[in-house]
N, C-alpha and C positions, 0 to 999 in steps of 0.2 A: 780398468783394470784387465779386467778379466778377457773383455773384448781384443782388445789391444795385441792380447800375448796370443788369445788365437788366432788376430789376423799375423801376426811375425809365425807362427808355427804354418800357417797355411801357405806364407808366400815362402819363404825358406825351403819349406817342403816340396814347390811347384819350381821353384830354381837349383833345386839335386834333380829333379827329374828332370831339368828340358833337354842336358847332353843326350839322355836316351832315347829322345825321338829324331827321329833324323827328317830332313824337312821333303816333301812331297818333290820325287821327279816334276818337272815342265817337260818333259818330254812325250809327250801326248800328240792325240794327231790334231788336227786342223778341228774336227768339229769339237774336240772338248777344248778346245783351244780360246774360241768362242761362247764356250759356256763358263768361263772363266769369271773369279767373283768379283764387283764389281764393287769396292768402298762405297765410293760415291753417289753410283746410284740408289746403292742401299740404304744409307742415311739421309740424299734425300725424298727418299720415297715413303718412307715413315714419319718423318716431320712434317711432310708436303700434307696439304689437302686431297679430297678422292672424293669421286662418284662412289661407289660401296663402301663399307664397312667391313672393313676384310682383316679376320684373326688369326687364320693362320693358314699352311699350306699353300699350294702352288697350281695354278689352271683349274682344271675340273676339279680338284681334289681338295679345292679349297674353301673352309667356311668363310663366306664372306655374307654380309646382311645388305639386298640392292636396296637402294634408294631410288628417288625419284627425279628422274633427268626433265626441266623444266628446260626448252626453248623458245626465243623469240625471234622469228622470221622473217623476213617478208611476207610469207604466207601465215604471218598469225606464231599462234602455241603452240608448241609440237614436246605431248610429252612421249612417256614411256617407262622404265622401270632399267636403271644401269644395268642388272644380270642382262641385258641381249644382249650387252658386247663382250659377253660371255668371256671376260675376264681380260681381255686384251686391252691393253697400251699402249700397244705399237702403233695402232691403225692400220691393221691387215682385217677387223670384222672389221662387215660394215652393214648399220641397221638402215630398214627401211621407210619411214614415217610417211602419209601424205604426202606417194610422189616426190620423195626428199629424200637422201642418204647422208648417213652422219657417219665420220671413223671420230674413235678416242685416241687419241696422242697424247700420251705421258695424261692423261687426266684432263687434258684442254681437247673439249669437242669442237671438234669443224662439220660445215659440211661442204659434202662434196656438188664439184660443178656436174649440170644437168652434163648425164651423158654419159659422167667419168665413175669407172669400175669401182678405183682404188684410187689410194691416194699416191701423189706424186711426187718425187724430193727435187729441190737444187744442192748444187753443190756444197750448201752449208747447211744441207738438211731441212733446209727452210717449207712448207708444203706450196706449193706451184699451181695445183688447181685443187684449193678447198679454200674457202672462210672460215672465222668465227663467228656465229648466229650469236645472240644476248643470252649468257646462261643464267638463269634462275633458279639450278639447281636447289637439293637439300642436299648440299652433298657431308663430308661427315664430321667436320666442325658444326657443318649448320645444325647437323643431329645431337649435339654432342650440345651445343646451346642449348636445344627447346629439354634437349637430358633433364641437365642445370638444372632449368625454367622450371621442373616438375618440380627437382628437386628442393630448390625453396622453396617452391608453391607450397607443399605437404608439410615443410620444416615449419613454418615460418605461419600456418593457419593451424598448423597444433598449437603452437603455444599460445600465438593469439587467443584461439577458445577456451586456453587453462584457464588463460588473464581476464576472460571474461564470467568466468561459470566459480572462479575459488580465487581468492585473495593472496594464502597463504603461495609458498611461493614452491614452485615446478619439482618433481623430481624428476629419476632416469636420466633421459636423453634430454626432455627442455629443459632440468636445470642445468643440463652442459650447454648448452643454445645458450639459456638465457648471461651464461656464466661468459661469453665471446660479446652477448651485443650488451651488455655491461663495459668490457674492457673499448670492445669502440667507443661506447659512450664516455667514458670514463679517461681513459685512457689516449684516444684520439681526436674524440669530435672538441671538451670543454676545455684542451688545455690549448688548440691550436684556433680553437675558433673561439672563442670565448661562456659563458653561460648564458649570457645574454638573446644570442645569437646563435647556438648549436642546434636548437631543435629544428630549426626547417632546414637543415640538411644532412640531421640524420639518418631521413628516408634512402638516401645516395650512397651516403656513403658504408653504411649497412648492404646496400643490396651491390656495392662495388667490393665493400672484404668480401664475405662469399662469395658471387661470380668467379668471382679470383681464385680463393682458395678451393673451391670444391671444382673449378674445372682442370684447375692443376692436379688436381686429388687425382683427379679421373684420369686428366693424364698418363695418371704415372703407371693407368693401368698396361696390359700384356693386351696390344690392337686396339688402345684410344687414339682418340683425338689428342693432337697437340693445337686447346684450340687458341691460348694466349702467348701459343708459338708463331700463331701467323697475324701480321703485320697486319693487317685489316683491322681485325679484332682489335690489339690493343689503338690504330688510330682512333678506332672510335671512342674508344672510355676516355682516350685521353681530349678528342671534341666534348664530351657530355665537361671534363672538369672547366675544358675552358671556355664552355657555356655559359656555367655556372659563372664563375670570373667578372666574364664580360657583364651577364644579365644584373647580379650581385653587386655589384663594384662600387661606392661608396662616391660622395662628389670632391672625397680627403682623398681618394686612393684616384683618381681623375688626375686631381690638381698637383699632386705627388707625382705622378708620372708623365703629366705633360708637360706641366708648368711648375716646378715642384719652388717652392718657397725656401727664400734667404739662398740662393745662389744668384753670384751674377750672372744679368741679361745675355748677354754674347753668347754664355758657355750652353742657357736652356735649354737652346735648337737640338744640337749635337746630344745632351744627356735625353732629352724627350725619344732620339730617337732607339742611343740604346734600351732605357728604359720600356718601350715599344718593343724592342724585340723581344725583351724580354720575356714581357709578356706572355708572347704567343712559344717565345721557345723554351717555357717553363712544360708546357702540356708534353711537348716534344721529348722533352727525357723522361717524361713519363714513360712512353708510347715505346722509344728504345732502351733503357731499361729493362721491362715486362719481356719485352719480345726476346732481347738479348740474352738474356738473363735465363729464360726460361730456353729458350732451343737451342743454349748451351751446353745447359745439364745431357739432353735427349742426345746431343752429337755426341759428348767426350763419351756416354753411356755404351753410344749404340757404336764407336770407335773402338771400345775396348775391348766388344762382342767381337768383334771385326779383325783383331790383331788372329784372331786364330784363325781367321781363311786366309787374309794374307800372307802370311808366315808360311801357312799350309803345317801346322802345327800341334797336334796336339796337346806337350806341354805346354801351350803359351794360354790353353784355356784354366791350367792350373795359378796363374795368373791375374787374367785377362778376368776372370769371371769373380774373384772375390772384389776385384776393386771394382769391378762394376756394378757386386752388391752393394759395394760401402757405400758409392758413388749413389746409388738406388734409395737406400737408406736417408741421404741423406739428402735427396730431393725429395724428404719428406720434410724434412725444415726448410728448406728452399720453398716449396710451395707457400707452406704459411706466413716466412718472413714476408716475399714478393708481393703478397696481399697484404697483408700490413703498413712495406715501406711506400705499396699504393697510395691503400688508401690516408695514410698521415699525411703526405707533402702534397696529396687532394686536398686533404683540410688545409695545410698548411696555405697555400698557396690562396684557397676562398678566405680562412681565415686575415690575409694581406689585405684581400679587398672589401672587407666587409668592414676592417678596423678602422673606428672614426678614432681618429688626433684630436689631443688635447691643446687648443689655441691660445698662444698667450700674446 
């Protein structure tokens, strides 16, 4: 109640101040017009991957952690640090390595043709004299995944070490961690898979749950990476679930999928196609749900902040900032819910695959 009243007071006060602030005049010079705020570019930049971990600032005044650039070309591997691009993502700065020239164009690295000193574009702004090598770089998302793995190794090895030394329940942070482990076991694994077979899949379910939750929480920090908002990451997670379904599917599962009993013979081929499609659609739904929900949350927050610059009014901040703060707090719940939903549905699909049917 107190939070709701506070939010109402802030919104009311902001709306009352809106008429006081006048919108900025757009009678600017051409140079200023070129610097006009582009909300779409800003949002895509923040939710996308990058070759450097940028926290704040622009250009030479920005604080960015350089990450390794690893490229495979016709001449072999080429490695250097992303800082050699000098924060340029427009393809203007050229990096020369092993007789080859590279440019960073909107976080996509191109190799210039021999003899070319700068990148050239066609009418649709596509590079004419450059091609993309195989990019094996440690990008921001990859670095965030490594950080998540390190955090998971630390917390789980700490909990395992406690149980090896002591028989009593852990205290402090380990006690909180064990609570979530038991939550995954008692509320997800056992109800969806069954007491006989759940232990086989607990390592996967725990890994997926904590990986998604931790990366989602890290993604809410300023300048952090949008890991689960990257479709490549969610596709990988979905493929792991699909692999477990295909490998561990029982004879009854495949029988009910490909040639279900108790159904007229002429209908079975049609249902078999539908059921077989469902086997692959289920993990696809997992991928899209996680990707869409996490990405949507970031876009909403950035859009609310961007309204201040789009409308060019300080008064808008009185409304957009409180709402952005509210969505950010809501994202704390979403970070946990998406980890729970992905893990629960994975357990459900695996449970359907390993279920033993009663034959009459």
